[in-house]
C-alpha positions as YAML, in Angstrom:
chain: A
units: angstrom
residues:
- id: 1
  name: UNK
  ca: [-0.01, 0.01, 0.01]
- id: 2
  name: UNK
  ca: [1.32, 3.43, -0.98]
- id: 3
  name: UNK
  ca: [1.56, 6.27, 1.50]
- id: 4
  name: UNK
  ca: [-0.27, 9.21, -0.02]
- id: 5
  name: UNK
  ca: [-0.60, 12.56, 1.80]
- id: 6
  name: UNK
  ca: [-2.89, 15.39, 0.93]
- id: 7
  name: UNK
  ca: [-0.24, 17.96, 1.50]
- id: 8
  name: UNK
  ca: [2.11, 17.11, -1.44]
- id: 9
  name: UNK
  ca: [3.50, 20.61, -1.88]
- id: 10
  name: UNK
  ca: [1.63, 21.42, -5.09]
- id: 11
  name: UNK
  ca: [-1.94, 22.29, -5.82]
- id: 12
  name: UNK
  ca: [-4.54, 19.89, -7.15]
- id: 13
  name: UNK
  ca: [-3.81, 20.72, -10.84]
- id: 14
  name: UNK
  ca: [-0.26, 19.50, -10.64]
- id: 15
  name: UNK
  ca: [1.35, 22.94, -11.04]
- id: 16
  name: UNK
  ca: [4.23, 23.56, -8.77]
- id: 17
  name: UNK
  ca: [3.82, 26.89, -6.97]
- id: 18
  name: UNK
  ca: [7.61, 27.58, -7.43]
- id: 19
  name: UNK
  ca: [7.21, 27.63, -11.22]
- id: 20
  name: UNK
  ca: [4.21, 29.95, -11.18]
- id: 21
  name: UNK
  ca: [6.15, 33.16, -11.88]
- id: 22
  name: UNK
  ca: [3.76, 34.69, -14.48]
- id: 23
  name: UNK
  ca: [0.76, 34.83, -12.11]
- id: 24
  name: UNK
  ca: [0.01, 36.93, -9.07]
- id: 25
  name: UNK
  ca: [-1.78, 35.68, -5.99]
- id: 26
  name: UNK
  ca: [-5.22, 35.82, -7.55]
- id: 27
  name: UNK
  ca: [-4.52, 33.67, -10.56]
- id: 28
  name: UNK
  ca: [-4.44, 36.50, -13.04]
- id: 29
  name: UNK
  ca: [-1.49, 37.07, -15.34]
- id: 30
  name: UNK
  ca: [0.52, 40.18, -14.51]
- id: 31
  name: UNK
  ca: [0.75, 41.39, -18.12]
- id: 32
  name: UNK
  ca: [-2.91, 40.65, -18.97]
- id: 33
  name: UNK
  ca: [-4.33, 43.51, -21.06]
- id: 34
  name: UNK
  ca: [-7.84, 42.77, -19.74]
- id: 35
  name: UNK
  ca: [-6.91, 43.47, -16.14]
- id: 36
  name: UNK
  ca: [-8.45, 46.62, -14.56]
- id: 37
  name: UNK
  ca: [-6.18, 49.56, -14.48]
- id: 38
  name: UNK
  ca: [-5.90, 51.65, -11.32]
- id: 39
  name: UNK
  ca: [-7.40, 55.05, -12.06]
- id: 40
  name: UNK
  ca: [-6.11, 58.02, -10.13]
- id: 41
  name: UNK
  ca: [-8.84, 59.97, -8.25]
- id: 42
  name: UNK
  ca: [-9.48, 63.28, -9.94]
- id: 43
  name: UNK
  ca: [-9.56, 66.45, -7.84]
- id: 44
  name: UNK
  ca: [-12.95, 67.91, -6.95]
- id: 45
  name: UNK
  ca: [-13.59, 70.66, -9.56]
- id: 46
  name: UNK
  ca: [-16.01, 72.71, -7.39]
- id: 47
  name: UNK
  ca: [-14.24, 72.19, -4.01]
- id: 48
  name: UNK
  ca: [-16.51, 73.03, -1.12]
- id: 49
  name: UNK
  ca: [-19.41, 74.55, -3.06]
- id: 50
  name: UNK
  ca: [-22.71, 73.02, -2.09]
- id: 51
  name: UNK
  ca: [-25.00, 75.45, -3.96]
- id: 52
  name: UNK
  ca: [-25.45, 74.81, -7.66]
- id: 53
  name: UNK
  ca: [-27.15, 77.46, -9.74]
- id: 54
  name: UNK
  ca: [-29.44, 75.98, -12.43]
- id: 55
  name: UNK
  ca: [-29.29, 79.19, -14.48]
- id: 56
  name: UNK
  ca: [-25.50, 78.99, -14.98]
- id: 57
  name: UNK
  ca: [-25.48, 76.97, -18.23]
- id: 58
  name: UNK
  ca: [-21.77, 77.41, -18.82]
- id: 59
  name: UNK
  ca: [-20.95, 75.80, -15.40]
- id: 60
  name: UNK
  ca: [-23.47, 73.01, -15.96]
- id: 61
  name: UNK
  ca: [-22.02, 72.33, -19.39]
- id: 62
  name: UNK
  ca: [-18.84, 71.14, -17.71]
- id: 63
  name: UNK
  ca: [-20.72, 68.13, -16.37]
- id: 64
  name: UNK
  ca: [-22.30, 67.00, -19.63]
- id: 65
  name: UNK
  ca: [-20.69, 65.32, -22.60]
- id: 66
  name: UNK
  ca: [-21.00, 66.33, -26.25]
- id: 67
  name: UNK
  ca: [-24.19, 64.32, -26.56]
- id: 68
  name: UNK
  ca: [-25.83, 66.12, -23.68]
- id: 69
  name: UNK
  ca: [-25.57, 63.16, -21.15]
- id: 70
  name: UNK
  ca: [-24.73, 63.81, -17.58]
- id: 71
  name: UNK
  ca: [-21.17, 62.62, -16.77]
- id: 72
  name: UNK
  ca: [-20.71, 60.13, -13.90]
- id: 73
  name: UNK
  ca: [-18.95, 60.82, -10.63]
- id: 74
  name: UNK
  ca: [-15.86, 58.88, -11.53]
- id: 75
  name: UNK
  ca: [-15.25, 61.22, -14.44]
- id: 76
  name: UNK
  ca: [-16.28, 64.53, -12.85]
- id: 77
  name: UNK
  ca: [-14.58, 63.98, -9.47]
- id: 78
  name: UNK
  ca: [-17.55, 65.30, -7.45]
- id: 79
  name: UNK
  ca: [-18.67, 63.66, -4.23]
- id: 80
  name: UNK
  ca: [-22.08, 62.02, -4.05]
- id: 81
  name: UNK
  ca: [-23.95, 65.04, -2.58]
- id: 82
  name: UNK
  ca: [-22.51, 67.44, -5.17]
- id: 83
  name: UNK
  ca: [-23.22, 65.01, -7.97]
- id: 84
  name: UNK
  ca: [-26.93, 64.84, -6.94]
- id: 85
  name: UNK
  ca: [-27.12, 68.67, -6.83]
- id: 86
  name: UNK
  ca: [-25.50, 69.01, -10.30]
- id: 87
  name: UNK
  ca: [-27.67, 66.35, -11.87]
- id: 88
  name: UNK
  ca: [-30.86, 67.91, -10.39]
- id: 89
  name: UNK
  ca: [-29.72, 71.35, -11.58]
- id: 90
  name: UNK
  ca: [-29.07, 70.02, -15.10]
- id: 91
  name: UNK
  ca: [-32.44, 68.35, -15.29]
- id: 92
  name: UNK
  ca: [-34.24, 71.47, -13.99]
- id: 93
  name: UNK
  ca: [-32.29, 73.58, -16.51]
- id: 94
  name: UNK
  ca: [-33.41, 71.20, -19.28]
- id: 95
  name: UNK
  ca: [-36.97, 71.51, -18.16]
- id: 96
  name: UNK
  ca: [-36.68, 75.34, -18.41]
- id: 97
  name: UNK
  ca: [-35.15, 74.89, -21.88]
- id: 98
  name: UNK
  ca: [-31.86, 76.58, -20.90]
- id: 99
  name: UNK
  ca: [-29.90, 73.61, -22.08]
- id: 100
  name: UNK
  ca: [-30.89, 71.05, -24.64]
- id: 101
  name: UNK
  ca: [-31.94, 67.45, -23.75]
- id: 102
  name: UNK
  ca: [-29.76, 66.14, -26.60]
- id: 103
  name: UNK
  ca: [-27.10, 67.71, -28.67]
- id: 104
  name: UNK
  ca: [-27.88, 69.02, -32.11]
- id: 105
  name: UNK
  ca: [-27.09, 66.69, -34.98]
- id: 106
  name: UNK
  ca: [-24.61, 68.48, -37.27]
- id: 107
  name: UNK
  ca: [-24.79, 66.61, -40.51]
...
């Protein structure tokens, strides 16, 4: 009868952990182009301002893209409270027809 132990030094797939240089601790290749990149946090563009004027269309235009969509927090750098204020101001400004709902098609 052979003496088999469960702790043989390798994992269950037969790969030796010493020859596993191309992988990090989570099983992902280090040079994998599909890995998520670390994005540096952008500085808050409006600092400590907690009042957003819905009549200032030039200011609100900084938080919309060329199609007229509201940009997300990860791109604008706002905190959650400021993002809610800006999005409400943009929606109210659209309702008052100060800024368009969608961008004009230039064709």
